[in-house]
C-alpha positions as CSV (number, residue, x, y, z in Angstrom):
1,M,29.0,85.0,97.2
2,D,26.5,83.3,99.6
3,V,26.4,83.9,103.4
4,T,24.4,82.2,106.1
5,W,24.2,83.5,109.6
6,L,24.1,80.6,112.0
7,D,23.5,82.9,115.1
8,S,25.9,84.6,117.4
9,N,29.4,84.6,115.7
10,S,28.8,81.6,113.5
11,W,28.7,82.0,109.7
12,L,28.8,79.8,106.7
13,L,30.5,81.6,103.7
14,T,30.5,80.3,100.2
15,L,33.3,82.1,98.4
16,G,35.3,81.1,95.4
17,G,33.5,77.7,95.3
18,Q,34.6,77.0,98.9
19,R,32.3,76.5,101.9
20,I,33.9,78.0,104.9
21,L,32.5,77.6,108.4
22,V,33.4,80.5,110.7
23,D,33.6,80.4,114.5
24,P,30.9,77.7,114.8
25,W,28.8,77.3,118.0
26,L,26.1,75.0,116.7
27,V,25.4,72.3,119.4
28,G,25.3,72.3,123.1
29,E,25.6,75.1,125.6
30,L,28.0,78.0,125.5
31,V,29.7,78.3,128.9
32,F,33.0,80.0,129.8
33,G,35.2,78.0,132.2
34,Q,32.3,75.7,133.2
35,Q,30.8,78.6,135.2
36,S,27.2,78.3,133.9
37,W,25.9,80.4,136.9
38,L,27.9,83.4,135.5
39,F,27.0,83.0,131.8
40,K,25.2,80.5,129.7
41,G,24.1,80.5,126.1
42,E,21.6,78.0,124.7
43,H,20.1,77.2,121.3
44,P,16.3,76.8,121.5
45,Q,16.5,73.9,119.1
46,S,19.2,71.9,117.6
47,R,20.2,72.5,114.0
48,P,21.8,70.0,111.6
49,L,25.5,70.5,111.1
50,P,26.4,72.0,107.7
51,E,27.6,69.5,105.2
52,A,30.4,69.5,102.7
53,I,32.6,72.0,104.6
54,D,35.9,72.8,103.0
55,L,37.4,74.7,105.9
56,I,36.8,75.7,109.5
57,L,38.0,79.3,110.3
58,L,38.5,80.3,113.9
59,S,39.3,83.8,115.1
60,Q,39.9,83.2,118.8
61,G,40.6,80.4,121.2
62,I,37.8,81.1,123.7
63,E,34.6,79.1,123.8
64,D,32.3,81.4,121.8
65,H,34.7,81.2,118.8
66,A,36.4,77.8,119.2
67,H,33.4,76.0,120.8
68,P,34.7,72.6,121.9
69,P,31.3,70.6,121.8
70,T,30.7,71.9,118.2
71,L,34.2,71.2,117.1
72,A,34.0,67.7,118.6
73,A,30.7,67.1,116.6
74,L,32.2,68.1,113.3
75,D,34.3,65.9,111.0
76,R,37.9,66.2,112.3
77,S,39.4,65.6,108.9
78,I,38.1,69.1,107.8
79,P,41.1,71.5,107.6
80,V,41.2,74.2,110.3
81,V,42.7,77.6,110.1
82,G,42.8,79.7,113.3
83,S,44.7,82.1,115.5
84,P,47.4,80.3,117.4
85,S,45.2,79.9,120.5
86,A,42.3,78.6,118.4
87,A,44.6,76.2,116.6
88,K,45.6,74.7,119.9
89,V,42.0,73.9,120.7
90,A,41.5,72.2,117.4
91,E,44.7,70.2,117.8
92,K,43.6,69.0,121.3
93,L,40.3,67.8,119.8
94,G,42.1,65.7,117.2
95,Y,41.8,67.7,114.0
96,S,44.4,66.3,111.6
97,Q,45.0,69.4,109.4
98,V,45.4,72.6,111.6
99,T,47.1,75.8,110.5
100,A,47.9,78.5,113.0
101,L,48.0,81.9,111.3
102,G,50.0,84.8,112.8
103,H,49.2,88.4,111.9
104,G,50.1,89.1,108.3
105,E,50.3,85.5,107.3
106,T,48.1,84.0,104.6
107,F,46.5,80.6,103.7
108,A,45.3,79.5,100.3
109,L,42.2,77.5,99.7
110,G,41.6,77.0,96.0
111,E,40.9,80.5,94.6
112,V,40.4,81.9,98.1
113,T,43.2,83.6,100.1
114,I,42.8,84.1,103.8
115,K,45.0,86.8,105.5
116,A,45.1,87.1,109.3
117,V,45.2,90.7,110.7
118,P,45.3,91.9,114.3
119,G,41.9,91.5,116.1
120,T,40.7,91.4,119.7
121,P,43.2,92.0,122.5
122,M,42.8,89.3,125.1
123,G,45.1,90.6,127.8
124,P,48.4,92.3,127.6
125,L,50.2,89.6,125.7
126,L,47.6,88.2,123.3
127,V,45.9,89.7,120.3
128,E,43.6,87.4,118.4
129,N,42.8,87.4,114.7
130,G,40.6,89.1,112.2
131,Y,40.6,87.8,108.6
132,I,40.4,89.2,105.1
133,L,39.2,86.6,102.6
134,R,39.6,87.3,98.9
135,D,38.3,85.3,95.9
136,R,41.1,85.8,93.4
137,S,38.9,84.8,90.5
138,T,36.3,87.6,91.0
139,S,38.2,89.9,93.4
140,T,35.3,89.6,95.9
141,S,36.5,90.2,99.4
142,V,35.3,89.9,103.0
143,F,36.5,91.2,106.3
144,Y,35.6,89.3,109.5
145,E,36.4,90.3,113.1
146,P,33.8,89.5,115.9
147,H,34.6,92.1,118.6
148,G,35.1,95.3,116.6
149,F,38.8,95.7,117.4
150,H,41.2,96.6,114.5
151,R,44.3,98.7,113.9
152,A,44.9,101.6,111.5
153,E,47.1,99.5,109.2
154,L,43.9,97.8,108.1
155,K,43.2,100.8,105.9
156,Q,45.8,99.5,103.5
157,E,43.6,96.4,102.8
158,G,40.7,98.4,101.3
159,P,38.5,98.4,99.6
160,V,36.7,95.3,100.9
161,D,33.2,94.3,99.6
162,V,31.6,92.8,102.7
163,L,32.2,93.5,106.4
164,I,31.1,91.0,109.0
165,T,31.5,93.0,112.2
166,P,29.5,93.8,115.4
167,V,27.2,96.8,115.3
168,V,26.4,97.1,119.0
169,D,28.6,98.1,121.9
170,L,28.9,95.7,124.8
171,A,30.7,96.8,128.0
172,L,31.3,95.8,131.6
173,P,31.8,98.2,134.5
174,L,35.5,98.5,135.4
175,V,36.5,96.3,132.4
176,G,35.3,98.5,129.6
177,P,34.3,97.5,126.1
178,I,34.1,93.8,125.3
179,I,32.5,94.5,121.9
180,R,33.2,97.7,120.1
181,G,30.3,97.9,117.7
182,Q,28.9,101.3,116.6
183,K,32.2,103.3,116.5
184,G,34.2,100.4,115.3
185,A,31.8,99.5,112.5
186,L,31.5,103.1,111.2
187,E,35.3,103.4,111.3
188,L,35.6,100.2,109.2
189,V,33.0,101.5,106.7
190,E,35.0,104.7,106.2
191,W,38.3,102.8,105.9
192,L,37.3,99.9,103.7
193,Q,34.4,101.3,101.7
194,P,32.3,98.1,101.8
195,Q,29.1,97.5,99.8
196,V,27.5,95.6,102.6
197,V,27.8,95.3,106.4
198,L,26.5,92.1,108.1
199,P,26.1,92.3,111.9
200,T,27.7,89.6,114.0
201,A,27.9,88.8,117.7
202,D,24.2,89.5,118.2
203,A,21.6,87.0,119.4
204,G,19.1,85.8,116.9
205,A,17.4,82.7,118.3
206,V,19.9,81.9,121.0
207,T,19.1,82.9,124.6
208,Y,21.5,83.9,127.4
209,S,21.3,83.6,131.2
210,G,23.5,84.1,134.2
211,V,24.4,86.9,136.6
212,L,26.9,88.5,134.1
213,L,23.9,89.8,132.1
214,N,23.0,92.1,135.0
215,W,26.3,94.0,134.5
216,L,26.4,94.2,130.7
217,K,25.6,97.5,129.0
218,V,24.3,97.3,125.4
219,V,24.2,100.3,123.1
220,G,23.3,100.6,119.4
221,N,21.6,98.6,116.7
222,P,21.8,98.1,112.9
223,Q,19.4,101.0,112.2
224,S,21.5,103.5,114.1
225,L,24.6,102.4,112.2
226,Q,22.7,102.8,108.9
227,T,21.8,106.3,109.9
228,A,25.3,107.2,110.8
229,I,26.6,105.8,107.5
230,A,24.1,107.9,105.6
231,Q,25.1,111.0,107.6
232,K,28.6,110.5,106.3
233,G,27.3,110.5,102.7
234,L,28.2,106.8,102.2
235,T,26.1,104.2,100.4
236,T,27.0,101.0,102.4
237,Q,24.0,98.9,103.2
238,V,23.6,97.3,106.7
239,L,21.7,94.0,106.3
240,S,20.0,92.0,109.1
241,P,20.0,88.4,108.0
242,A,17.7,85.8,109.5
243,V,19.2,82.9,111.3
244,G,19.8,79.9,109.0
245,Q,18.7,81.6,105.8
246,A,21.3,81.9,103.0
247,I,21.7,85.3,101.4
248,A,23.1,85.6,97.9
249,L,25.1,88.8,97.8
250,N,24.9,90.3,94.3
251,L,27.9,92.6,94.7
252,A,28.7,95.3,92.1
253,P,32.1,95.0,90.4
254,R,34.6,97.5,91.7
255,Q,35.6,100.3,89.3
256,P,39.4,100.4,88.6
257,A,41.2,103.1,90.4
258,A,41.8,106.4,88.5
259,A,45.3,106.8,87.1
């Protein structure tokens, strides 16, 4: 399994011979509701779009996960799987093969199965998606959810080899946590017994501006999570990949469960 962090929440996963592009923001600015004075993200330099993509996987319908300028720049014949709100974004942009996954539903891509699980609450009536990806030929598995929100029924999906999850807490006054990193990541490690944690939702090379930054409270880092994992007597490794550099994850085969 190869993984490449493309900054923020964007990942390129090679699993089961499939190249899966996750929540891509690769070109243009990141702005919510055209309010750049409130918040704006920028890449310091443009990067080439990944080639030979077999699937685009979208966890949420908001701009930092279903980024319209990036989706408009990609080949719209690439199949898209997303939460129902993300699928609507892809459909409006003219993608020809779009699958909306509800919680508990699965999608097959060659030897890879993708299962949608409950993710981030976006108001009282909408809960976005997390995903469990499994390579049926090797039993390698990945869990991805970009805001650190998950439900107790996720325990039933373990063990999972790789977690892609935030490791910092991000909160706004009066609103509460936007990203649930430290506690959420440690909880996932205990539930799913991964070999590796890959932090997401952080800034690598991208820069942010806007008045919203004055209100955000950030707590935690990969090192503090690694310390908390060790204090639990667990062996999971927290890696900090560099932007744009592929990592080959040499995962140990799982031992069969005792009878």
